[in-house]
Backbone as a chain_set.jsonl record, in Angstrom:
{"seq": "MAIEKGRILLLLKGLKNLIGVGPQLLLLGVLFEGLTIAMWQWVSFHISLTFEMQVILTVLCITICLLGLIWFNHSLDLIKIYLKNGERKLITDGPFNYVRHPLYSTLLITIPPLMIIWLSDLLFLIPWVLLLYLSHYVVYLEERGLIEIYGEYYKKYQGFVPALLPYKGTGGKHYREQYRRELKIL", "coords": {"N": [[-29.843, 34.21, -17.345], [-29.641, 30.928, -17.515], [-30.576, 27.999, -18.404], [-30.9, 24.52, -17.042], [-29.616, 21.69, -18.854], [-30.922, 19.071, -18.191], [-33.436, 20.508, -17.464], [-34.714, 21.357, -19.532], [-35.207, 18.976, -21.013], [-36.601, 17.856, -19.683], [-39.23, 19.196, -19.451], [-39.692, 18.902, -22.497], [-40.186, 16.29, -22.344], [-42.74, 15.919, -21.308], [-43.745, 18.001, -23.001], [-43.972, 16.062, -25.43], [-45.274, 13.382, -24.743], [-47.9, 15.01, -24.561], [-48.331, 15.893, -27.016], [-46.866, 14.884, -28.749], [-44.045, 14.242, -30.846], [-43.656, 15.338, -33.279], [-45.351, 17.768, -33.836], [-44.686, 18.8, -31.725], [-42.334, 19.75, -32.593], [-43.142, 21.719, -34.271], [-44.342, 23.185, -33.326], [-42.851, 24.704, -31.714], [-41.258, 25.837, -33.641], [-43.315, 28.116, -34.599], [-43.681, 29.207, -32.182], [-41.324, 30.363, -31.971], [-41.199, 31.747, -34.428], [-43.651, 33.638, -34.108], [-42.815, 35.408, -32.031], [-40.591, 36.386, -32.91], [-41.621, 37.886, -34.96], [-43.245, 39.606, -33.035], [-41.36, 40.948, -32.038], [-40.431, 42.165, -34.144], [-41.148, 45.005, -35.004], [-39.834, 46.342, -32.948], [-36.914, 45.852, -33.529], [-35.152, 45.366, -36.744], [-33.16, 43.768, -39.738], [-33.183, 44.355, -42.106], [-32.728, 43.226, -45.545], [-32.381, 43.686, -48.939], [-34.85, 42.448, -51.283], [-35.353, 41.944, -54.963], [-38.603, 42.158, -56.469], [-38.705, 39.916, -57.928], [-36.564, 38.236, -57.326], [-37.422, 37.174, -54.775], [-40.082, 35.887, -55.955], [-38.538, 33.751, -56.965], [-36.532, 32.845, -55.163], [-38.567, 31.794, -53.358], [-40.404, 30.032, -54.87], [-38.42, 27.812, -54.899], [-37.741, 27.375, -52.197], [-40.488, 26.24, -51.259], [-40.669, 23.951, -53.319], [-38.526, 22.731, -52.681], [-39.637, 21.909, -50.044], [-42.067, 20.754, -50.701], [-41.1, 18.579, -52.34], [-39.708, 17.218, -50.1], [-41.746, 16.401, -48.549], [-43.74, 14.354, -50.082], [-41.148, 12.699, -50.481], [-40.939, 12.1, -47.999], [-43.522, 11.092, -47.629], [-43.572, 8.983, -49.301], [-41.636, 7.234, -47.774], [-43.323, 6.82, -45.251], [-45.076, 5.317, -46.02], [-43.691, 2.976, -46.747], [-42.918, 2.163, -43.949], [-45.882, 1.519, -43.469], [-46.011, -1.005, -44.227], [-44.455, -2.389, -43.522], [-45.501, -2.66, -40.36], [-47.977, -3.502, -41.094], [-47.405, -6.355, -41.791], [-46.474, -6.951, -39.129], [-43.458, -6.812, -38.649], [-40.817, -5.059, -37.629], [-39.337, -3.532, -38.672], [-36.186, -1.727, -39.455], [-36.376, 1.509, -41.208], [-34.057, 2.35, -43.387], [-34.049, 3.834, -45.979], [-34.878, 5.331, -48.847], [-35.721, 8.887, -48.25], [-34.368, 8.762, -45.344], [-32.185, 7.367, -46.403], [-30.665, 10.022, -46.312], [-30.977, 11.534, -43.723], [-31.922, 11.151, -40.154], [-34.615, 12.133, -39.754], [-36.875, 12.856, -41.69], [-38.844, 14.468, -42.131], [-38.594, 16.651, -40.158], [-36.503, 17.593, -41.116], [-37.297, 18.676, -43.55], [-38.755, 20.757, -42.76], [-37.222, 22.411, -41.123], [-35.362, 23.192, -43.271], [-36.644, 24.619, -44.764], [-39.123, 26.059, -43.74], [-38.108, 28.279, -41.905], [-36.324, 29.621, -43.905], [-38.478, 30.71, -45.897], [-39.903, 32.513, -44.178], [-37.623, 34.531, -44.336], [-37.448, 35.303, -46.979], [-40.22, 36.236, -47.523], [-40.256, 38.343, -45.708], [-37.989, 39.673, -45.839], [-36.337, 39.89, -44.344], [-33.432, 39.825, -41.67], [-33.629, 39.152, -39.497], [-35.118, 36.991, -38.86], [-33.639, 34.702, -38.986], [-33.006, 34.514, -36.335], [-34.841, 32.913, -34.957], [-34.675, 30.642, -36.563], [-31.871, 29.482, -35.671], [-32.797, 29.118, -33.34], [-34.557, 27.199, -33.343], [-32.821, 24.821, -34.793], [-31.004, 24.71, -33.184], [-32.644, 23.667, -30.621], [-33.976, 21.584, -31.661], [-32.828, 19.406, -31.99], [-32.748, 18.602, -29.29], [-35.549, 17.501, -29.234], [-35.52, 15.843, -31.255], [-33.856, 13.979, -29.726], [-35.306, 12.909, -27.656], [-36.81, 11.635, -29.36], [-35.137, 9.501, -30.332], [-34.294, 8.169, -28.238], [-36.57, 6.148, -27.768], [-36.285, 5.033, -29.895], [-33.825, 3.593, -29.813], [-34.588, 2.009, -27.674], [-36.42, 0.271, -29.063], [-35.149, -0.662, -31.416], [-32.22, -1.218, -30.65], [-28.913, -1.716, -30.937], [-28.604, -1.611, -33.586], [-30.332, 0.696, -34.254], [-28.303, 2.327, -33.059], [-25.924, 2.167, -34.53], [-26.84, 3.017, -36.785], [-27.216, 5.889, -36.539], [-24.548, 6.552, -36.46], [-23.861, 6.599, -39.265], [-26.106, 7.955, -40.56], [-26.87, 11.538, -40.623], [-28.727, 13.475, -38.073], [-30.38, 15.506, -38.981], [-29.588, 17.25, -40.745], [-28.302, 16.895, -43.958], [-25.374, 16.164, -44.401], [-23.778, 13.81, -45.076], [-24.248, 12.66, -47.039], [-25.174, 9.254, -49.007], [-25.389, 8.183, -46.424], [-27.381, 5.563, -45.019], [-27.378, 4.131, -47.345], [-24.578, 3.069, -46.751], [-24.95, 1.992, -44.517], [-26.722, -0.148, -44.658], [-24.7, -1.911, -46.311], [-22.794, -1.999, -44.611], [-24.287, -3.656, -42.62], [-24.973, -6.108, -44.254], [-22.558, -6.973, -44.4], [-21.499, -7.963, -42.099], [-23.455, -9.424, -41.099], [-23.11, -11.492, -42.953], [-20.596, -12.539, -42.208], [-21.434, -13.259, -39.374]], "CA": [[-29.945, 32.919, -16.749], [-29.042, 29.668, -18.422], [-31.368, 26.612, -18.268], [-30.077, 23.149, -17.201], [-30.483, 20.645, -19.864], [-32.183, 18.422, -17.597], [-34.85, 20.821, -16.996], [-35.372, 21.459, -20.799], [-35.589, 17.605, -21.651], [-38.17, 17.13, -18.665], [-40.082, 19.896, -20.407], [-39.805, 18.859, -23.492], [-40.66, 14.857, -22.787], [-43.78, 15.988, -20.966], [-44.684, 18.179, -24.288], [-44.028, 14.838, -26.072], [-46.05, 13.262, -24.343], [-49.095, 15.438, -24.713], [-48.852, 15.926, -27.968], [-45.971, 14.04, -29.961], [-42.61, 15.056, -31.695], [-43.123, 15.659, -34.776], [-45.921, 18.742, -33.812], [-43.509, 19.867, -30.818], [-41.0, 20.688, -33.455], [-43.682, 23.175, -35.111], [-44.506, 24.319, -32.395], [-41.762, 25.524, -31.37], [-41.221, 26.985, -35.301], [-44.31, 28.666, -35.098], [-43.821, 30.147, -31.324], [-40.541, 31.351, -32.329], [-41.72, 32.595, -35.738], [-44.033, 34.225, -33.786], [-42.05, 36.047, -31.07], [-39.7, 37.235, -33.676], [-42.874, 39.202, -35.42], [-43.619, 40.584, -32.267], [-39.881, 42.066, -32.157], [-39.999, 43.167, -35.68], [-41.523, 46.479, -34.983], [-38.43, 47.19, -32.624], [-35.918, 45.058, -33.968], [-35.097, 44.606, -38.336], [-32.407, 43.709, -40.221], [-33.762, 44.543, -43.187], [-32.461, 43.065, -46.413], [-32.952, 44.351, -50.436], [-34.326, 41.598, -52.245], [-36.414, 42.047, -55.711], [-39.788, 41.084, -56.289], [-38.221, 38.752, -58.978], [-35.609, 37.549, -56.499], [-38.51, 36.75, -53.786], [-40.691, 34.452, -56.194], [-37.362, 32.649, -57.592], [-36.239, 32.276, -53.748], [-40.118, 31.439, -52.547], [-40.348, 28.575, -55.349], [-37.215, 27.166, -54.499], [-37.934, 26.732, -50.866], [-41.432, 25.345, -51.853], [-40.123, 23.109, -54.524], [-37.96, 21.646, -51.964], [-40.485, 21.441, -49.374], [-42.986, 19.177, -51.523], [-40.319, 17.143, -52.835], [-39.19, 16.586, -48.894], [-42.845, 15.866, -48.142], [-43.506, 13.659, -50.948], [-40.409, 11.674, -49.942], [-40.914, 11.304, -46.749], [-44.877, 10.045, -47.456], [-43.21, 7.255, -49.512], [-41.287, 6.275, -46.609], [-44.117, 6.431, -44.307], [-46.102, 4.069, -47.239], [-42.962, 2.086, -46.516], [-43.419, 1.68, -42.344], [-47.392, 1.175, -42.879], [-46.122, -1.648, -44.942], [-43.656, -3.211, -43.077], [-46.214, -2.626, -39.489], [-49.365, -4.285, -41.421], [-46.948, -7.382, -41.624], [-46.245, -7.375, -38.108], [-42.518, -6.62, -38.559], [-40.343, -3.687, -36.75], [-37.628, -3.537, -39.74], [-35.887, -0.031, -39.493], [-36.011, 1.733, -42.437], [-32.882, 3.205, -43.804], [-33.96, 3.815, -47.827], [-35.592, 7.061, -49.448], [-35.026, 10.087, -47.54], [-33.607, 8.004, -44.418], [-30.431, 7.389, -46.732], [-29.364, 11.247, -46.143], [-31.369, 11.93, -42.237], [-32.944, 9.905, -39.963], [-35.638, 12.507, -39.408], [-36.629, 13.494, -42.619], [-39.629, 15.25, -41.721], [-38.062, 17.782, -39.502], [-35.499, 17.988, -41.881], [-37.923, 19.508, -44.408], [-39.276, 22.029, -41.682], [-36.012, 23.138, -40.891], [-34.46, 23.523, -44.297], [-37.731, 25.362, -45.92], [-39.832, 26.829, -43.433], [-37.676, 29.931, -41.509], [-35.71, 30.542, -45.261], [-39.491, 31.479, -46.429], [-39.882, 33.6, -43.631], [-36.61, 35.629, -44.449], [-37.79, 35.69, -48.347], [-41.163, 36.842, -47.366], [-40.499, 39.26, -44.912], [-36.864, 40.235, -46.45], [-35.473, 40.7, -42.919], [-32.288, 38.538, -41.629], [-34.183, 38.93, -37.957], [-35.802, 35.763, -38.586], [-32.798, 34.31, -38.789], [-32.823, 33.985, -34.744], [-35.873, 31.341, -34.673], [-34.453, 29.812, -37.202], [-31.349, 29.108, -35.279], [-32.984, 28.908, -31.942], [-35.302, 25.495, -33.645], [-32.157, 24.15, -34.801], [-30.645, 23.888, -31.625], [-33.937, 22.729, -29.835], [-34.53, 19.953, -32.188], [-31.564, 18.281, -31.401], [-33.423, 17.846, -27.901], [-36.724, 17.085, -29.633], [-35.073, 14.039, -31.903], [-32.861, 12.75, -28.507], [-36.031, 12.459, -26.975], [-37.63, 10.375, -29.772], [-34.356, 8.508, -30.541], [-34.519, 6.972, -26.815], [-37.637, 5.541, -27.83], [-36.167, 3.904, -31.253], [-33.011, 2.677, -29.549], [-35.407, 0.662, -27.323], [-36.916, -0.955, -30.421], [-33.936, -1.417, -32.373], [-31.214, -1.194, -29.748], [-27.851, -1.562, -31.352], [-29.027, -1.328, -35.059], [-30.328, 1.906, -34.666], [-27.141, 3.441, -32.934], [-24.989, 2.144, -35.817], [-27.163, 3.479, -37.757], [-26.891, 6.854, -35.972], [-23.119, 6.673, -36.792], [-24.137, 6.419, -40.633], [-26.873, 8.961, -40.961], [-26.726, 12.65, -39.46], [-30.189, 13.483, -37.587], [-31.157, 16.548, -39.586], [-28.741, 17.766, -41.832], [-27.633, 16.001, -44.556], [-24.59, 16.595, -45.166], [-23.191, 12.94, -45.109], [-24.16, 11.927, -48.575], [-26.157, 8.39, -48.634], [-25.326, 7.316, -45.412], [-28.088, 4.702, -45.235], [-26.556, 2.645, -47.825], [-23.51, 2.563, -45.951], [-25.156, 1.352, -43.141], [-27.023, -1.302, -45.081], [-23.752, -2.012, -46.533], [-21.883, -2.497, -43.824], [-25.094, -4.35, -41.734], [-24.92, -7.046, -44.912], [-21.133, -7.978, -43.909], [-21.636, -8.12, -40.565], [-24.869, -10.692, -41.08], [-22.42, -12.757, -43.553], [-19.486, -13.032, -40.988], [-22.175, -14.14, -38.22]], "C": [[-30.174, 31.624, -17.772], [-29.871, 28.993, -17.619], [-31.14, 25.515, -18.125], [-30.981, 22.501, -18.18], [-30.822, 20.078, -19.603], [-33.554, 19.169, -17.574], [-35.477, 20.894, -18.594], [-35.582, 19.955, -21.441], [-36.491, 17.294, -20.83], [-39.037, 17.945, -19.558], [-40.767, 19.37, -21.393], [-40.133, 17.036, -23.733], [-42.024, 15.293, -22.207], [-44.584, 16.459, -22.313], [-45.184, 16.752, -24.916], [-44.863, 14.129, -26.083], [-47.501, 13.384, -24.574], [-49.168, 15.772, -26.395], [-47.679, 15.789, -29.44], [-44.643, 14.901, -30.1], [-42.82, 16.038, -32.781], [-44.099, 17.338, -34.76], [-45.362, 19.733, -32.875], [-42.491, 20.849, -31.358], [-41.675, 21.77, -34.145], [-44.043, 23.637, -34.352], [-44.178, 25.298, -32.22], [-41.202, 26.396, -32.432], [-42.109, 28.102, -35.243], [-44.55, 29.962, -33.437], [-42.369, 30.748, -31.321], [-40.692, 32.581, -33.705], [-42.787, 33.71, -34.616], [-43.594, 35.495, -32.734], [-41.179, 36.787, -31.795], [-40.531, 38.3, -34.741], [-43.026, 40.172, -34.521], [-42.177, 41.767, -32.261], [-39.674, 42.45, -33.04], [-39.895, 44.53, -35.62], [-40.3, 46.847, -34.048], [-37.135, 46.959, -33.323], [-36.045, 44.608, -35.877], [-33.996, 44.599, -38.916], [-32.87, 43.326, -41.846], [-33.066, 44.364, -44.885], [-33.287, 43.084, -48.03], [-32.921, 42.715, -51.16], [-35.905, 41.925, -53.833], [-37.344, 41.377, -55.692], [-39.158, 39.702, -57.324], [-37.308, 37.828, -57.949], [-36.725, 36.626, -55.185], [-39.087, 35.483, -54.38], [-39.913, 33.414, -56.544], [-37.469, 31.976, -55.902], [-37.419, 31.412, -53.35], [-40.487, 29.807, -53.324], [-39.668, 27.726, -54.767], [-37.681, 26.07, -53.323], [-39.444, 25.777, -50.967], [-41.476, 23.95, -52.224], [-39.478, 22.083, -53.654], [-38.687, 21.052, -50.427], [-41.478, 20.274, -49.625], [-42.037, 18.505, -51.96], [-40.229, 16.353, -51.46], [-40.333, 15.854, -48.325], [-43.429, 14.608, -48.595], [-42.735, 12.329, -50.845], [-40.317, 11.24, -49.064], [-42.498, 10.506, -46.446], [-44.61, 8.897, -47.677], [-42.389, 6.498, -48.428], [-42.222, 5.87, -45.514], [-45.167, 5.443, -44.627], [-44.819, 2.461, -46.689], [-43.107, 1.093, -45.148], [-44.399, 1.424, -42.419], [-47.166, -0.506, -43.703], [-45.833, -3.2, -44.399], [-44.228, -3.791, -41.25], [-47.543, -3.848, -39.955], [-48.785, -5.786, -41.246], [-46.342, -7.829, -40.361], [-44.586, -7.03, -37.634], [-42.456, -5.072, -38.121], [-38.686, -3.756, -37.598], [-37.446, -1.526, -39.488], [-35.515, 0.229, -40.888], [-35.391, 2.835, -42.809], [-32.777, 3.824, -45.621], [-34.607, 4.957, -47.883], [-35.287, 7.994, -48.531], [-34.324, 9.569, -46.045], [-32.377, 7.963, -44.855], [-29.808, 8.542, -46.051], [-30.113, 11.508, -44.752], [-32.118, 11.208, -41.898], [-34.265, 10.587, -39.7], [-35.816, 13.409, -40.629], [-37.504, 14.714, -42.858], [-39.169, 16.722, -41.257], [-37.191, 18.13, -39.858], [-35.486, 19.001, -42.852], [-38.208, 20.549, -44.125], [-38.217, 22.63, -41.663], [-35.638, 23.391, -42.108], [-35.709, 24.613, -45.222], [-38.782, 26.461, -45.248], [-39.072, 28.325, -42.876], [-37.019, 30.377, -42.839], [-37.212, 31.082, -45.528], [-39.742, 32.702, -45.412], [-38.853, 34.57, -43.469], [-36.933, 36.24, -45.845], [-38.333, 36.858, -47.819], [-41.207, 38.527, -46.997], [-39.239, 40.199, -45.077], [-35.917, 41.142, -45.086], [-34.6, 39.595, -42.703], [-32.391, 38.437, -39.97], [-34.562, 37.412, -37.788], [-34.876, 34.657, -38.602], [-32.485, 33.721, -37.031], [-33.712, 33.075, -34.355], [-35.364, 30.583, -35.536], [-33.013, 28.647, -36.211], [-31.323, 28.329, -33.881], [-33.722, 27.552, -32.196], [-34.434, 24.967, -34.163], [-31.762, 23.331, -34.212], [-31.188, 23.456, -30.777], [-34.319, 21.57, -30.569], [-33.708, 19.046, -31.873], [-32.367, 17.424, -30.093], [-34.289, 17.202, -28.315], [-36.145, 15.361, -30.087], [-34.065, 13.393, -30.843], [-33.871, 12.25, -28.023], [-36.62, 11.38, -27.726], [-36.78, 9.488, -30.203], [-34.175, 7.746, -29.587], [-35.42, 5.828, -27.014], [-37.081, 4.286, -29.279], [-34.664, 3.341, -30.924], [-33.544, 1.674, -28.649], [-35.591, -0.155, -28.181], [-35.829, -1.359, -31.104], [-32.899, -1.681, -32.183], [-29.957, -0.907, -30.911], [-27.835, -1.233, -32.968], [-29.045, 0.11, -35.384], [-28.892, 2.9, -34.328], [-26.147, 3.151, -33.563], [-25.76, 2.849, -36.984], [-26.773, 4.936, -37.588], [-25.349, 7.384, -36.429], [-22.869, 7.02, -38.234], [-24.865, 7.69, -41.112], [-26.742, 10.504, -39.83], [-28.513, 12.811, -38.961], [-30.921, 14.724, -38.386], [-30.682, 17.042, -41.114], [-28.275, 17.06, -42.374], [-26.749, 16.323, -45.332], [-23.18, 14.935, -44.916], [-23.273, 12.165, -46.3], [-25.347, 10.961, -48.101], [-25.494, 7.209, -47.618], [-25.924, 5.498, -44.755], [-27.778, 3.665, -45.814], [-25.591, 2.321, -47.531], [-23.977, 1.961, -45.552], [-25.56, -0.049, -43.621], [-26.193, -2.306, -45.692], [-23.051, -2.82, -45.515], [-22.622, -3.891, -42.723], [-24.642, -5.982, -42.908], [-24.078, -7.772, -44.547], [-21.578, -8.257, -42.828], [-22.709, -9.364, -40.476], [-23.92, -11.816, -41.577], [-21.649, -13.733, -42.367], [-20.43, -13.614, -39.894], [-22.664, -15.438, -38.981]], "O": [[-30.952, 31.628, -18.726], [-29.997, 29.199, -16.412], [-31.075, 24.999, -19.241], [-32.192, 22.538, -18.401], [-31.603, 19.696, -20.474], [-34.626, 18.57, -17.65], [-36.625, 20.509, -18.816], [-36.215, 19.921, -22.496], [-37.285, 16.415, -21.166], [-39.6, 17.334, -20.466], [-41.993, 19.266, -21.443], [-40.284, 16.511, -24.836], [-42.808, 14.785, -23.009], [-45.569, 15.886, -22.779], [-46.347, 16.349, -24.946], [-45.462, 13.929, -27.14], [-48.268, 12.437, -24.744], [-50.294, 15.871, -26.882], [-47.657, 16.303, -30.558], [-44.35, 15.967, -29.558], [-42.323, 17.132, -33.048], [-43.688, 18.168, -35.572], [-45.406, 20.96, -32.962], [-42.019, 21.936, -31.025], [-41.015, 22.699, -34.608], [-44.198, 24.848, -34.511], [-44.66, 26.422, -32.363], [-40.741, 27.513, -32.196], [-41.735, 29.12, -35.826], [-45.181, 31.019, -33.41], [-42.238, 31.727, -30.586], [-40.392, 33.77, -33.82], [-42.248, 34.81, -34.5], [-44.23, 36.546, -32.82], [-40.932, 37.913, -31.362], [-40.044, 39.335, -35.196], [-42.997, 41.365, -34.821], [-42.121, 42.984, -32.433], [-38.704, 43.202, -33.126], [-38.939, 45.202, -36.009], [-39.677, 47.818, -34.478], [-36.389, 47.886, -33.639], [-36.826, 43.747, -36.284], [-33.462, 45.685, -38.691], [-32.85, 42.268, -42.474], [-32.894, 45.43, -45.476], [-34.416, 42.653, -48.266], [-31.969, 42.0, -51.473], [-37.107, 42.059, -53.603], [-37.385, 40.261, -55.175], [-39.442, 38.532, -57.068], [-37.528, 36.617, -57.931], [-36.543, 35.439, -54.912], [-38.923, 34.363, -53.896], [-40.344, 32.261, -56.508], [-38.155, 31.035, -55.503], [-37.168, 30.258, -53.002], [-40.744, 28.763, -52.725], [-40.209, 26.847, -54.095], [-37.887, 24.856, -53.296], [-39.361, 24.575, -50.715], [-42.085, 23.028, -51.681], [-39.709, 20.876, -53.738], [-38.348, 20.022, -49.845], [-41.645, 19.228, -48.997], [-42.389, 17.327, -51.898], [-40.531, 15.161, -51.41], [-40.13, 14.822, -47.684], [-43.67, 13.745, -47.749], [-43.221, 11.21, -51.005], [-39.768, 10.152, -48.889], [-42.75, 9.7, -45.55], [-44.933, 7.913, -47.011], [-42.495, 5.283, -48.257], [-42.064, 4.82, -44.892], [-45.927, 4.878, -43.842], [-45.14, 1.311, -46.391], [-43.305, -0.121, -45.103], [-44.657, 0.812, -41.382], [-48.179, -1.204, -43.761], [-46.321, -4.322, -44.534], [-43.776, -4.819, -40.746], [-47.912, -4.801, -39.269], [-49.513, -6.552, -40.616], [-45.742, -8.903, -40.328], [-44.347, -6.966, -36.429], [-43.322, -4.197, -38.142], [-37.516, -3.935, -37.26], [-38.215, -0.568, -39.408], [-34.734, -0.4, -41.6], [-35.811, 3.988, -42.706], [-31.772, 4.128, -46.264], [-34.882, 5.557, -46.845], [-34.269, 7.695, -47.907], [-33.512, 10.427, -45.699], [-31.44, 8.344, -44.154], [-28.785, 8.436, -45.375], [-29.183, 12.206, -44.347], [-32.911, 10.584, -42.603], [-35.178, 9.815, -39.407], [-35.19, 14.46, -40.76], [-37.182, 15.704, -43.515], [-39.368, 17.747, -41.909], [-36.663, 19.045, -39.226], [-34.614, 19.816, -43.151], [-38.065, 21.471, -44.929], [-38.24, 23.651, -42.351], [-35.455, 24.599, -41.952], [-35.421, 25.234, -46.245], [-39.223, 27.44, -45.85], [-39.425, 29.393, -43.377], [-37.104, 31.592, -43.017], [-37.172, 32.293, -45.309], [-39.773, 33.841, -45.879], [-38.995, 35.438, -42.607], [-36.776, 37.448, -46.025], [-37.795, 37.944, -47.604], [-41.762, 39.488, -47.53], [-39.271, 41.332, -44.598], [-35.297, 42.191, -44.913], [-34.769, 38.533, -43.301], [-31.568, 37.86, -39.26], [-34.345, 36.753, -36.771], [-35.328, 33.581, -38.209], [-31.863, 32.711, -36.701], [-33.424, 32.375, -33.384], [-35.661, 29.424, -35.246], [-33.11, 27.425, -36.095], [-30.556, 27.499, -33.393], [-33.567, 26.705, -31.316], [-34.979, 23.889, -34.4], [-31.802, 22.101, -34.226], [-30.555, 22.791, -29.957], [-34.959, 20.652, -30.056], [-34.007, 17.915, -31.489], [-32.544, 16.218, -29.921], [-34.188, 16.031, -27.949], [-36.271, 14.256, -29.559], [-33.504, 12.335, -31.126], [-33.748, 11.049, -27.785], [-36.955, 10.335, -27.168], [-37.333, 8.455, -30.579], [-33.881, 6.578, -29.842], [-35.174, 4.711, -26.56], [-37.43, 3.123, -29.487], [-34.221, 2.587, -31.791], [-33.097, 0.53, -28.724], [-35.041, -1.257, -28.192], [-35.679, -2.558, -31.337], [-32.25, -2.285, -33.037], [-30.061, 0.042, -31.688], [-26.921, -0.549, -33.427], [-28.361, 0.723, -36.203], [-28.484, 3.848, -34.999], [-25.181, 3.86, -33.281], [-25.193, 3.181, -38.025], [-25.991, 5.355, -38.44], [-25.125, 8.564, -36.7], [-21.852, 7.645, -38.533], [-24.342, 8.424, -41.951], [-26.573, 10.499, -38.611], [-29.394, 12.215, -39.58], [-32.149, 14.775, -38.308], [-31.268, 17.141, -42.191], [-27.621, 16.247, -41.72], [-26.866, 16.675, -46.506], [-21.986, 15.086, -44.659], [-22.551, 11.205, -46.57], [-26.218, 11.275, -47.29], [-25.211, 6.023, -47.788], [-25.242, 4.596, -44.27], [-27.774, 2.532, -45.334], [-25.301, 1.181, -47.894], [-23.729, 0.839, -45.992], [-24.973, -1.041, -43.189], [-26.615, -3.462, -45.745], [-22.791, -4.022, -45.567], [-21.969, -4.791, -42.195], [-24.036, -6.899, -42.354], [-24.279, -8.962, -44.302], [-22.326, -9.232, -42.902], [-22.545, -10.216, -39.602], [-23.804, -12.872, -40.954], [-21.839, -14.845, -41.876], [-20.012, -14.7, -39.492], [-23.272, -16.319, -38.373]]}, "num_chains": 1, "name": "protein.A"}
């Protein structure tokens, strides 16, 4: 039974109003991981990882997660500075050079792989794929508000910088360069 995109968006919008977008994505991740753990007793795709490999991969994931959170916190400090000064400036540097939603990106890149590593089972790819797919709907809801605030500037920024996975390089830098050129023309 297929669920319509409109119904999913309405459901997510109601949830967003209740708890906010960030916790909503985290809640979906916890729900998917919990359901997968419940299924784990019947279905398993075990992979063999040595203890040393588990430790190395775990340290790598946690390091990436911590660096992402520190990086994101730096950007939040920038946002706070602009808000205190009464500015509504679109932040495009720091982690926003690479992705439009760095906290969500950090969660997606690190938390599901940790589950796979710790439990040594590829079954935990399923919630990761589901979360990646549904995160685009969650991001869509948040970005509608950002477009209302920043208008065409945000739409152009979207063209330069991907939402979640950093595959375009320093798109934020290219956006700022383009924006400066446009201002000189005007």
